[in-house]
RODOTOR-855523 format. One record per residue (C-alpha): residue in one letter; x, y, z. Coordinates in steps of 0.5 Angstrom, whole numbers, plus 2048, in hexadecimal, padded with zeros to 3 digits. Layout:
! residues N
AXYZ;...
This chain:
! residues 515
M7B0A0C8BA;V7B1A058BC;T7B3A008B6;L7B59F98B7;P7BC9F78B4;L7BD9F18AF;Q7BE9EC8B5;G7B89EE8B8;K7B49ED8B2;Q7B79E78B1;V7B59E58B8;A7AE9E78B7;G7AE9E38B0;L7B09DD8B4;V7AB9DE8B9;V7A59DF8B5;S7A79D98B0;A7A79D58B6;L7A19D78B8;A79E9D68B1;F7A09CF8B1;A79E9CD8B8;L7979CF8B7;I7979CB8B1;V79A9C58B5;W7959C68BA;R78F9C68B6;G7929C08B2;I7929BC8B9;V78B9BF8BC;T7879BA8B8;E77F9B98B8;A77B9B38B5;D7779B58AF;P7719B28AF;D7739AE8A9;L77A9AC8AC;W7779A58AF;G7759A38A8;H77B9A58A4;V77F9A18A9;R77A99B8A9;F77A99B8A1;G78199B8A0;Q7829958A5;D77D9928A1;I78199389B;L78799089E;K78398A8A0;L78098989A;G78698A896;S78198E891;L77C993891;P775991893;S77099188D;V76A992891;D768995898;P76899089E;Y7659958A3;S75F9988A1;Y7589958A1;L75499A89D;V759998897;P75B991898;N76198F893;S761996890;R76699888B;W76C99C88F;I7709A188B;N7759A3891;H7799A988E;E77E9A9894;W7809A2894;L7879A3894;S7879A889A;E7839A389E;T78899E89D;I78D9A289F;F7899A48A5;G78799D8A7;L78F99B8A6;L7919A08AB;Y78C99E8B0;N78D9978AF;T7959998B0;A79599E8B6;G78E9A08B8;P78B9A78B9;L7929A98BA;G7949A78B2;L78E9AB8B0;V7909B18B4;A7979B18B2;F7959B08AA;K7919B68AB;C7969BA8AE;F79B9B88A9;C7979BA8A3;V7959C18A6;V79D9C28A8;V79F9C08A1;I79A9C589E;A79C9CB8A2;I7A49C98A1;L7A29C9899;V79F9D089A;W7A49D389E;R7A99D0899;C7A69D3893;L7A69DA897;F7AD9DA89A;R7B09D8893;G7AC9DE890;G7B19E2895;F7AC9E489A;D7AF9E58A2;L7AD9E08A7;V7A89E58AA;R7A49E68A3;C7A49DF8A2;A7A19DD8A9;E79C9E38A8;I7999E08A2;L7999D98A5;V7969DB8AB;V7909DF8A7;A78F9D88A2;E78F9D48A9;V7899D88AB;M7859D68A5;L7889CF8A5;L7859CD8AC;P77F9CA8A9;A7839C58A6;M7889C48AB;T7849C28B1;P7819BB8AF;L7849B68AB;R7819B58A4;P7839B289D;N7839BA89B;I7899BA89E;F78C9B7898;T7899BC894;C78C9C2898;L7939BE897;I7929BC890;L78F9C388E;T7969C6891;L79A9C288D;L7969C4887;L7969CB888;L79E9CB889;V79F9C8883;L79B9CC87F;D79D9D3882;Y7A49D1881;F7A39CF87A;A79F9D6879;T7A59DA87C;H7AB9D787A;K7A99D4873;R7AD9CE874;G7AB9C7875;A7A69C5870;T7A89BE870;Q7A89BD877;L7A19C1878;C79E9BC873;L7A09B6876;T79F9B887D;V7989BB87D;P7949B587A;V7989B187F;L7959B5884;F78E9B5881;A78E9AD881;V78F9AD888;W78A9B288A;A7859AF886;N7859A988B;V7869AD892;H7819B2891;G77C9B588D;G77F9BC88D;F7839BA887;V77D9BD883;L77E9C4886;G7869C3884;L7849C187D;I7809C887D;I7869CC880;L78B9C887B;S7869CA875;A7869D1877;W78E9D1877;W78E9CD871;I78A9D286D;G78E9D8870;A7959D586E;L7939D3867;I7919DA866;E7979DD869;A79B9D8864;G7979DA85E;V7989E285F;S7A09E1861;G7A19DD85A;A7A39D785E;L79E9D285A;E7A39D3854;R7AA9D4858;K7A99CE85D;K7A59C985A;A7A79C385E;A7A69C6865;T79F9C9862;W79C9C3860;L79E9C0867;L79A9C686A;V7949C5865;A7949BE867;V7949BF86F;L78D9C0870;P78B9BA86B;L7909B586F;S78E9B7876;L7869B6874;A7889AF871;A78C9AE878;T7869AF87C;M7839A9878;L7889A487B;N7839A2881;P77F99C883;Y77999F87F;G77C9A2879;P7799A8876;E7729A787A;L7769AA880;L7769B187D;R76F9B187A;F76D9AE881;L7709B4885;L76E9B9880;E7679B7881;T7679B6888;T76B9BD889;S7659C0885;V7609BE88B;R75E9C3890;R7609C1897;A75C9C689B;D75D9C28A1;I7649C28A1;S7679C98A3;E76E9C88A0;W76B9C7899;Q7689CE89A;A76B9D4897;L76F9D889C;G76B9DD89F;L76F9E489F;T76C9E68A6;N76F9E18AB;T7769E18AD;F7799DC8A8;G7759E08A2;L7789E78A5;Y77F9E48A5;Y77E9E189E;L77C9E889B;A7819EC89E;V7879E789C;L7839E7895;V7839EF895;L78A9EF897;S78D9EA892;A7899ED88C;L78C9F488E;S7939F188E;L7929EE887;V7909F5885;F7969F8888;S79C9F3888;R7A29F4883;K7A39ED883;L7A19E987D;K79A9E787C;P7999E1878;L7929E0875;S7929D9877;T7939DA87E;L78E9DF87E;A7899DB87B;A78A9D5880;W78A9DA886;F7839DD883;V7809D6884;L7839D488B;A7809DB88D;C7799DA88A;A7799D388D;P7779D4894;Q7719D8891;V76F9D188E;A7709CD895;Y7739CF89C;R7779C989C;F77C9CC896;L77E9D289B;P7849CE89D;L7869CD896;F7869D4895;A78A9D589B;I78F9D0898;G78F9D3891;T7909DB893;P7979DA896;I7999D6890;L7969DA88A;V7959E188D;G79A9E1893;P7A09E4890;H79C9EA88D;L7989EB894;A79F9EC897;D7A29F0891;A79C9F5891;G79B9F5899;Y7A29F589B;R7A49FB896;F79F9FF89A;Y7A19FC8A1;D7A99FE89F;K7A7A0589D;L7A4A068A4;S7AAA038A7;S7AEA088A3;K7ABA0D8A6;R7AEA0B8AD;L7A7A088AF;V7A8A048B5;L7A89FD8B4;L7A89FA8BB;P7A09FA8BC;I7A09F58B6;F7A59F18BA;T7A19F28C0;V79A9F08BD;W79E9E98BB;A7A09E88C2;V7999E98C4;V7979E48BF;V79C9DF8C2;V79A9DF8C9;F7939DF8C8;S7949D98C3;A7989D58C8;I7939D68CD;G78E9D38C8;I7929CD8C6;W7939CC8CD;S78C9CC8CF;Q78A9C88C9;L78F9C28CA;S7909C28D2;G78C9BC8D5;R78B9B98CE;A78E9B38CB;L7929B58C5;G7929B08BF;Q78A9AF8C1;I7849B18BC;F77F9B58C0;V7789B38BF;S7729B88BF;P76D9B78C5;Y7689B78C1;M7699B08BE;P7659AB8C1;V76A9A88C5;D7669A58CA;A7609A38C6;V76599F8C1;S76999C8C7;T7629998CA;L7609968C3;K7679938C3;Q7679908CA;R76098D8C9;N76298A8C2;V75D98D8BE;R75C98B8B7;G75798E8B2;N7559948AE;A75799B8B1;L7549A28AE;V7599A78B1;Q75C9AE8AF;F7609AE8A9;N7669B18AC;W7659AB8B2;G7659A68AC;E76C9A48AC;Y76D9A58B3;V76899F8B4;I76B99B8AE;W77299B8B2;H76F9998B8;L7699948B6;G7699938AF;P76898F8AB;G76498B8B0;L7609918B1;K75E9958AB;I75D99C8AA;A7589A08A5;V75D9A58A2;D7649A88A4;G7689AE8A2;R76A9AA89B;R7649AD898;E7649AD891;T7699A8890;V7659A2893;Y75E9A5894;P7599A788E;A7559AD88E;N74F9AA890;V7529A7896;R7559AE898;A74E9B1897;L74B9AD89B;Y7509AE8A1;S74F9B58A0;N7489B58A1;F7499B18A7;V74E9B68AA;T74A9BC8A8;G7439B98AA;S7409BB8A4;G73C9B789F;D73C9AF8A0;W7419B08A5;D7409A98A8;A7419A58A2;L7479A38A4;V7459A08AA;D73E99D8A7;K74099B8A1;Y7479988A2;P7499938A8;T74C9988AD;D74D9958B4;I75099B8B7;V7509A38B6;V7569A78BA;M7559AE8B9;E7579B58BD;P7529B78C2;Y74D9BC8C1;V74E9BC8B9;A7489BB8B5;P7489B48B3;S74A9B28BB;N7439B68BD;L73F9B38B7;M7429AC8BA;L73F9AD8C1;L7389AE8BE;K7399A88B9;H7349A28BA;G73899C8BB;W73F99F8BD;V7419A08C4;R7479A48C7;V74C99F8CA;Y7529A48CB;A7549AB8CC;D75A9AF8CE;N75D9B68CC;A75F9B38C5;C7599AF8C3;W7539AC8C3;M7529A58C1;F74B9A28BF;V74999A8BE;R7429978BC;Q73E9968C1;G73D98F8C4;S74398D8C0;E7499898C3;L74D98F8C2;E7499938C7;R74A98D8CD;V75298D8CB;L7539958CB;T74E9978D0;G75299A8D6;S75799E8D8;S75D99F8D4;P76499D8D6;P7699A28D8;S76E9A58D2;Q7749A18D0;Q7789A78D1;T7789AB8D8;G7799B38D8;S7779B88D3;D77B9B58CD;R77A9AF8C9;Y77F9AC8C4;F77E9A98BD;P77C9A48BC;
């Protein structure tokens, strides 16, 4: 039977490791514009220009001067600074840097556990698949992914080594102080920390550590209250946490990433497979299984069933908290097979095939494209907005909420919008209800155009509001392309200004780039 010598295994490990990090770098470089990216950068630029946080929203005509709780102000400031300094390339480089740092930290955690290169790379590639939803767009949640990685590494180290209690209590609150200013994901972080904290206290009580190490134990007891207090160090104080707890309880049926992860699609089946394998590894692993670590991982494992957007966090946490157990149980079974002189070459062959097809995929994705650019979806109203900008249109525009921040970037605040992706942070429930009626064509669907000073309506073609606007008296369609239809009031000055053919796209070819 053919087996690989030690040197061959090392070569295989280097190849697989190189592949894993090449895929990660590639996914970090290839960046698509999230619908909110234009707003994140613009709002960050506003903060830099003003030197302070805007207290009211200047961009909407439905809620003029409404209070704006910007819970992502620091990440937006960083985005604005990066764009002002290096343009789209600065944003892409920053995202790629964060993704690679996360991968290196997870890799280091696994490697320090005594795993060889192949095993580390395999676990990293498994996690990478579930990280895909978070790796392609650039959003403030990249900070949550990075800070969660650091938090779990600190907690896991403390749980497994029983050292560094002082450093733990000093480090964790600092992480939460930053986290509360960059992204609302710190709420989930508090839940994870709470689960870990309860488990750690139970372990300390059972082991008698409460009596033997009073100073260290008091530091452990204080870590959760200190971290909670640290989240209050933001421009809104305790109100921020109250606001986020309230808004996260709102049902968001129109946003897919806030729905529970289905178990019948590709990502759902992948998640289920990793979940089952992780649970089995915890059962059969011979390594120490601290209750605190199990509790933290349980929260992460349940999170995707609350919202699909938490799947990348599960992907990050599983290698850190469960990876050693998966390796111990899984590869113990693998070693038994290899000890029976089973062929190892087919496994290396599979990885070689993956290398070849991944290289082809990378080449096809990157060839002919401008690296360092952020790709814009063809479904954005690029030509329509170009028309409005070219003709210097001002007024009030009702657009799809996922287009709102694109319009704000190019035309605001001269052209004010109705609603945009900031949702609860700016718009009260009654305004969101009116917009929901409009886009679904239900109830008093046209209240936004009849009762408010709406001058322009821009919607996708053939959807309910567009079809209804075609039939609405007093309104006329003045523009149409594959991305959107545009309506204005009949007989208005805007009808004269906007009637006619649209200009060609500002960018030629199939790719359009941010901004």
